Backbone as numpy.savetxt, mean C-alpha at the origin, in Angstrom:
# Nx Ny Nz CAx CAy CAz Cx Cy Cz
-11.94 -28.02 24.10 -11.19 -27.13 23.25 -11.73 -27.20 21.82
-11.81 -26.05 21.18 -12.26 -25.97 19.79 -11.08 -26.11 18.84
-11.37 -26.08 17.57 -10.28 -26.15 16.59 -9.36 -24.93 16.70
-8.11 -25.15 16.40 -7.13 -24.06 16.48 -7.47 -22.97 15.48
-7.43 -21.73 15.94 -7.71 -20.62 15.04 -6.45 -20.27 14.27
-6.65 -20.00 13.00 -5.54 -19.63 12.14 -5.14 -18.18 12.38
-3.85 -17.93 12.36 -3.34 -16.57 12.53 -3.69 -15.73 11.30
-4.25 -14.56 11.52 -4.56 -13.64 10.42 -3.61 -12.45 10.55
-2.70 -12.28 9.56 -1.74 -11.18 9.66 -2.43 -9.82 9.54
-2.00 -8.87 10.36 -2.52 -7.51 10.29 -1.38 -6.56 9.97
-1.74 -5.47 9.30 -0.78 -4.42 8.94 -1.44 -3.07 9.22
-0.63 -2.03 9.26 -1.12 -0.68 9.52 -1.06 0.15 8.26
-2.15 0.84 7.94 -2.18 1.76 6.81 -1.27 2.94 7.14
-0.35 3.28 6.23 0.58 4.38 6.49 -0.11 5.74 6.43
-1.30 5.80 5.86 -2.01 7.07 5.73 -2.87 7.35 6.97
-3.81 6.46 7.27 -4.75 6.71 8.37 -4.36 6.02 9.67
-3.33 5.16 9.64 -2.80 4.46 10.81 -3.76 3.43 11.40
-4.79 3.03 10.66 -5.70 1.98 11.13 -5.07 0.62 10.87
-5.20 -0.29 11.84 -4.73 -1.66 11.66 -5.84 -2.47 11.03
-5.49 -3.23 10.01 -6.46 -4.07 9.31 -5.81 -5.39 8.94
-6.67 -6.32 8.53 -6.14 -7.57 8.00 -5.36 -7.25 6.73
-4.32 -8.01 6.49 -3.45 -7.77 5.34 -4.23 -7.77 4.03
-5.27 -8.61 3.93 -6.08 -8.68 2.71 -6.88 -7.41 2.47
-7.07 -6.57 3.48 -7.84 -5.34 3.35 -6.99 -4.13 2.99
-5.74 -4.37 2.61 -4.81 -3.28 2.30 -4.12 -3.52 0.97
-3.73 -2.43 0.31 -2.88 -2.50 -0.87 -1.44 -2.36 -0.40
-0.52 -2.96 -1.15 0.90 -2.83 -0.82 1.61 -2.06 -1.92
2.30 -1.02 -1.54 3.12 -0.23 -2.45 4.57 -0.53 -2.08
5.42 -0.74 -3.09 6.80 -1.18 -2.84 7.80 -0.25 -3.51
8.86 0.06 -2.78 10.05 0.66 -3.37 11.00 -0.49 -3.65
11.21 -0.79 -4.92 12.05 -1.93 -5.29 13.52 -1.62 -5.00
14.37 -2.64 -4.97 15.80 -2.40 -4.75 16.41 -1.47 -5.81
15.79 -1.40 -7.00 16.27 -0.52 -8.06 15.80 0.92 -7.85
14.89 1.15 -6.89 14.41 2.49 -6.60 13.10 2.85 -7.26
12.45 1.90 -7.94 11.15 2.15 -8.56 10.05 2.02 -7.52
8.96 2.75 -7.72 7.78 2.65 -6.86 6.71 1.92 -7.65
6.25 0.78 -7.14 5.27 -0.04 -7.87 4.16 -0.51 -6.93
3.01 -0.79 -7.54 1.88 -1.38 -6.84 2.10 -2.89 -6.84
2.08 -3.50 -5.68 2.35 -4.93 -5.53 1.04 -5.71 -5.43
0.61 -6.29 -6.55 -0.65 -7.05 -6.57 -0.55 -8.33 -5.75
0.62 -8.93 -5.72 0.79 -10.23 -5.05 1.10 -10.10 -3.57
1.63 -8.96 -3.16 2.03 -8.78 -1.77 3.35 -9.45 -1.44
4.10 -9.83 -2.47 5.33 -10.58 -2.24 6.55 -9.99 -2.94
6.41 -8.83 -3.56 7.56 -8.25 -4.26 8.67 -7.90 -3.28
9.89 -7.99 -3.77 11.06 -7.66 -2.99 11.18 -6.15 -2.85
11.53 -5.66 -1.69 11.74 -4.23 -1.48 11.03 -3.73 -0.24
11.12 -2.43 -0.03 10.50 -1.79 1.14 9.03 -1.56 0.84
8.15 -2.10 1.66 6.72 -2.02 1.40 6.00 -1.10 2.36
4.88 -0.56 1.88 3.98 0.25 2.71 2.56 -0.16 2.36
1.71 -0.20 3.36 0.32 -0.64 3.16 -0.63 0.55 3.22
-1.64 0.52 2.32 -2.64 1.58 2.23 -4.01 0.92 2.15
-4.99 1.49 2.87 -6.35 0.94 2.90 -6.95 0.80 1.51
-7.66 -0.30 1.28 -8.33 -0.52 0.01 -9.58 0.34 -0.14
-10.28 0.56 0.95 -11.59 1.19 0.84 -11.58 2.70 1.00
-10.45 3.31 1.22 -10.39 4.76 1.39 -9.73 5.41 0.18
-10.16 6.61 -0.18 -9.56 7.33 -1.31 -8.33 8.10 -0.86
-7.23 7.42 -0.69 -6.00 8.05 -0.20 -5.16 8.65 -1.33
-5.72 8.86 -2.50 -4.91 9.30 -3.64 -5.22 10.72 -4.07
-5.94 11.48 -3.24 -6.41 12.79 -3.66 -5.64 13.96 -3.07
-4.70 13.74 -2.21 -4.13 14.84 -1.44 -2.62 14.69 -1.32
-1.92 15.83 -1.31 -0.47 15.81 -1.14 -0.04 15.33 0.24
-0.92 15.48 1.24 -0.60 14.98 2.58 -0.42 13.46 2.52
-1.29 12.80 1.77 -1.19 11.34 1.63 0.11 10.96 0.95
0.48 11.70 -0.09 1.73 11.40 -0.78 2.90 11.58 0.17
2.87 12.61 1.01 3.95 12.83 1.97 4.10 11.68 2.94
2.99 11.14 3.42 3.06 10.01 4.34 3.60 8.76 3.64
3.20 8.56 2.39 3.71 7.42 1.63 5.21 7.58 1.36
5.62 8.79 1.03 7.05 9.06 0.82 7.86 8.77 2.09
7.33 9.17 3.22 8.03 8.94 4.49 8.14 7.44 4.77
7.08 6.71 4.51 7.09 5.26 4.77 8.07 4.53 3.85
8.14 4.96 2.59 9.02 4.29 1.62 10.42 4.90 1.59
10.59 6.03 2.28 11.87 6.74 2.35 12.40 7.10 0.96
11.51 7.71 0.15 11.88 8.13 -1.20 10.91 9.22 -1.66
11.38 10.12 -2.52 10.51 11.14 -3.11 9.67 10.49 -4.21
8.39 10.85 -4.24 7.49 10.33 -5.27 7.01 11.51 -6.10
7.34 11.51 -7.40 6.93 12.63 -8.25 5.44 12.52 -8.62
4.90 13.60 -9.19 3.47 13.65 -9.52 3.05 12.52 -10.44
3.84 12.27 -11.48 3.48 11.24 -12.46 3.42 9.86 -11.81
4.41 9.53 -11.02 4.43 8.22 -10.35 3.25 8.07 -9.41
2.92 9.13 -8.67 1.80 9.09 -7.74 0.49 8.87 -8.49
0.32 9.55 -9.62 -0.90 9.37 -10.42 -0.97 7.97 -11.01
0.17 7.46 -11.47 0.20 6.10 -12.04 -0.12 5.05 -10.98
0.35 5.25 -9.76 0.01 4.33 -8.67 -1.49 4.34 -8.43
-2.07 5.52 -8.39 -3.51 5.64 -8.20 -4.29 4.94 -9.30
-3.85 5.10 -10.54 -4.51 4.44 -11.68 -4.36 2.93 -11.60
-3.18 2.46 -11.22 -2.96 1.01 -11.11 -3.87 0.41 -10.06
-4.05 1.11 -8.97 -4.92 0.61 -7.90 -6.37 0.63 -8.35
-6.79 1.72 -9.00 -8.18 1.80 -9.48 -8.45 0.70 -10.50
-7.52 0.46 -11.42 -7.74 -0.60 -12.41 -7.74 -1.98 -11.76
-6.96 -2.16 -10.72 -6.95 -3.44 -10.00 -8.28 -3.67 -9.29
-8.84 -2.62 -8.73 -10.11 -2.72 -8.02 -11.25 -3.05 -8.98
-11.20 -2.50 -10.18 -12.29 -2.72 -11.14 -12.16 -4.04 -11.90
-11.05 -4.75 -11.74 -10.87 -6.05 -12.42 -11.82 -7.09 -11.87
């Protein structure tokens, strides 16, 4: 017998429905207060949805609709753009 393999958590992207390792996805959270935020730590309290890191899921209203359905809340244009900017700035850090 070899060494025990560590469990690697997987999640599904709400946009493209691909399953990936949790580290390969961004987490967007609807907080208990109703705010929509980008969760850098992956541990914020609230309803979370995962989106692929390597795909440009921020260019289309279809993507916003799928994210809204996953978080069960309406996302206005400004919030959607701010989420996209937060993710882009996180990637470039």
